[in-house]
C-alpha positions in Angstrom: -42.6 61.2 53.6 -38.7 62.2 53.5 -39.5 64.6 50.4 -42.5 66.0 52.3 -40.5 67.1 55.3 -37.6 68.7 53.1 -40.0 70.5 51.1 -41.8 72.0 54.2 -38.1 72.9 55.7 -37.0 74.6 52.3 -40.2 76.7 52.4 -39.9 77.7 56.1 -36.2 78.7 55.3 -37.3 80.8 52.1 -39.7 82.5 54.2 -37.5 83.0 57.0 -34.7 84.6 54.9 -37.1 87.0 53.2 -38.3 88.3 56.4 -35.1 90.7 56.5 -36.3 92.7 53.5 -37.9 95.9 54.5 -40.1 97.7 52.4 -44.0 99.7 51.7 -46.5 98.5 49.3 -50.2 99.2 48.8 -52.4 97.5 51.2 -55.4 97.3 53.0 -56.1 100.2 55.3 -58.9 102.3 56.6 -59.9 103.6 53.3 -58.5 100.8 51.0 -61.1 97.5 51.3 -60.6 96.0 47.8 -58.0 94.5 45.8 -58.1 93.0 42.5 -55.3 91.1 40.3 -54.9 89.5 37.0 -51.8 87.6 36.2 -51.0 86.2 32.7 -47.9 84.3 31.9 -46.6 81.3 29.7 -43.4 79.6 28.5 -42.4 78.6 24.9 -39.9 75.8 24.2 -39.3 75.1 20.6 -36.4 73.0 19.0 -35.8 70.8 16.0 -37.4 67.7 17.8 -40.6 69.8 18.5 -42.2 72.2 20.5 -43.9 73.1 23.9 -46.1 75.7 25.5 -47.8 76.5 28.5 -50.1 79.4 29.7 -50.8 80.4 33.2 -54.0 82.9 33.6 -55.0 83.8 37.1 -57.5 86.0 38.5 -57.9 87.3 42.2 -60.5 89.5 44.0 -60.2 90.4 47.7 -62.3 92.3 50.3 -61.4 93.0 53.7 -62.8 95.0 56.5 -62.3 95.2 60.1 -63.4 91.8 61.4 -63.6 89.8 58.1 -62.0 89.3 54.7 -63.1 87.5 51.6 -61.0 86.1 48.7 -62.1 84.7 45.5 -59.6 83.4 42.9 -59.5 81.5 39.4 -56.7 79.9 38.1 -56.5 78.1 34.6 -53.3 76.2 33.1 -53.2 74.9 29.5 -50.2 73.5 27.6 -49.4 71.0 24.9 -46.3 69.3 24.1 -45.3 68.4 20.7 -48.8 68.3 20.0 -50.1 66.6 22.7 -52.1 67.9 25.6 -50.3 68.0 28.6 -52.0 70.5 30.9 -55.6 71.7 31.2 -56.0 72.4 34.8 -58.6 74.8 36.2 -59.0 76.0 40.1 -61.3 78.1 41.7 -61.5 79.0 45.1 -63.7 81.2 47.8 -62.5 81.5 51.5 -63.1 84.0 54.3 -60.9 84.9 57.4 -62.7 86.0 60.6 -60.5 88.2 62.9 -62.0 87.8 66.5 -60.4 86.7 69.6 -56.7 86.3 70.3 -54.5 88.9 68.3 -52.6 87.6 65.4 -55.4 84.3 65.0 -57.9 84.3 63.1 -60.5 81.8 61.7 -60.9 80.8 58.3 -63.1 78.8 55.9 -62.5 77.3 52.2 -64.3 75.9 49.6 -62.1 74.9 46.7 -63.0 73.0 43.3 -60.3 71.5 41.1 -60.0 69.8 37.7 -56.6 69.0 36.1 -55.6 66.8 33.1 -51.9 66.5 34.2 -52.8 65.5 38.1 -55.7 63.2 36.8 -58.3 64.6 38.7 -61.7 64.7 36.9 -63.4 66.5 39.8 -62.5 67.5 43.2 -64.4 69.5 45.6 -62.7 70.7 49.0 -64.3 72.4 52.1 -63.7 72.9 55.7 -62.2 75.3 58.2 -59.5 76.1 60.5 -57.4 78.5 62.6 -54.3 80.4 61.6 -51.4 82.6 63.2 -49.6 85.4 61.7 -46.0 85.5 62.8 -45.5 88.9 60.9 -48.5 91.1 59.7 -47.4 94.5 58.6 -47.1 96.9 55.6 -43.6 95.2 55.3 -43.7 91.6 55.8 -46.7 89.0 55.8 -46.0 85.4 57.2 -48.4 83.2 58.3 -49.1 79.8 59.1 -52.6 77.8 59.2 -54.0 74.7 60.0 -57.4 72.8 59.8 -59.6 70.1 58.6 -61.0 69.7 55.1 -63.5 67.3 53.8 -62.5 66.0 50.3 -64.8 64.7 47.5 -62.8 63.3 44.5 -63.3 61.8 41.1 -59.9 60.6 40.2 -58.1 58.5 37.6 -55.8 55.9 38.8 -53.2 53.6 37.0 -54.6 51.7 34.2 -57.5 54.3 33.6 -59.0 53.1 36.7 -61.6 55.6 38.2 -61.6 56.2 41.7 -64.4 58.0 43.3 -64.1 58.7 47.0 -64.2 60.7 50.0 -61.8 61.5 53.1 -61.0 63.9 55.5 -57.6 65.9 55.2 -55.7 67.8 57.5 -54.4 71.0 55.6 -51.2 72.7 56.7 -50.4 76.2 54.9 -47.5 78.4 54.8 -48.1 81.7 53.4 -46.0 84.9 52.8 -45.8 88.1 51.0 -42.8 90.6 51.3 -42.0 93.6 49.5 -38.4 94.8 48.7 -37.8 98.5 48.0 -41.4 99.0 46.6 -40.2 97.1 43.3 -39.7 93.7 44.0 -42.4 91.6 45.5 -42.0 88.0 47.0 -45.2 86.0 47.7 -46.2 82.3 48.0 -48.7 80.0 49.1 -48.0 76.2 49.9 -50.2 73.4 51.3 -49.6 70.0 52.8 -52.7 68.1 52.8 -52.5 64.7 54.5 -55.7 62.2 54.5 -56.6 61.3 57.9 -57.2 57.6 56.9 -54.4 56.8 54.7 -50.8 57.9 55.4 -49.8 57.5 51.5 -52.6 59.8 50.5 -51.3 63.4 50.5 -51.3 66.4 48.2 -48.6 69.1 47.9 -49.3 72.5 46.3 -46.7 75.1 46.6 -46.7 78.6 44.5 -44.1 81.0 44.8 -44.0 84.3 42.5 -41.3 86.8 42.0 -42.6 90.2 40.6 -40.5 93.3 39.5 -42.9 96.5 39.5 -42.8 98.7 36.4 -45.7 100.8 37.6 -47.8 100.8 40.8 -50.4 98.7 38.8 -48.5 96.8 36.6 -45.3 94.2 37.3 -43.3 91.6 35.5 -44.0 88.3 37.1 -42.0 84.9 37.2 -44.0 82.0 38.9 -42.7 78.5 40.4 -45.6 76.0 40.7 -45.2 72.4 42.1 -48.2 70.2 42.7 -48.4 66.6 43.6 -51.4 64.4 44.1 -50.2 60.8 45.6 -53.0 58.8 45.3 -52.7 59.3 41.5 -49.0 59.1 41.5 -49.1 62.6 39.5 -47.3 65.5 39.8 -46.2 68.9 37.7 -43.6 71.6 38.1 -44.3 74.6 36.3 -42.0 77.8 35.5 -43.9 80.5 33.7 -43.1 84.5 33.2 -45.5 87.4 32.3 -47.3 90.2 33.6 -49.6 90.9 36.6 -52.1 93.9 36.6 -53.4 94.8 40.1 -55.6 97.5 41.7 -56.2 98.5 45.2 -59.5 100.6 45.9 
């Protein structure tokens, strides 16, 4: 659990440092309620001993009105190393936020489906709800922390190709941030720690941090660092990719 605590501290420190940056960027307002983005990135490594490549494609669609927002995302990672499959990972998620009650607080609900070759997930369905608090929420800075409960129904592959079909409830802690520097550089991230309420050693870490350099209002060069760990299968991956992101606010 020491590694988990260190990871959380580093994420909070990163978010705190970027809070000092001030800028403006396109965002939701009274006349802008929709946002869509497509990111295509990857990496290639070729040496005398072999070759490796990785493709990471992601699509997001967001709707935000006065009291509610809806977010839909798809992500597919595919890779090979020396001719052998290393990644074939797919994730789709639908979540909503309900902005009513105490200022800066909101309620959230989530349905998330995952399958991952690298993390040994045959199928996984996560569904649940919780509450979130925005420490900063402006045109310049967004920093949010949330917590809630998820029901996890999974079909996994353990050591020695042993199949594991089980269900558990998880506490889901998330740190999310988005900052913009001079309307040219955008840093955003979403980081999850999801512990089983029934077994301490059963936890999931998902961390995504992206750095984008805007070429146009709708086009950016993007680098992304992703770290994922499923401790039940003793599997993890660390992915660094670079590519482009196209987005539109309307």
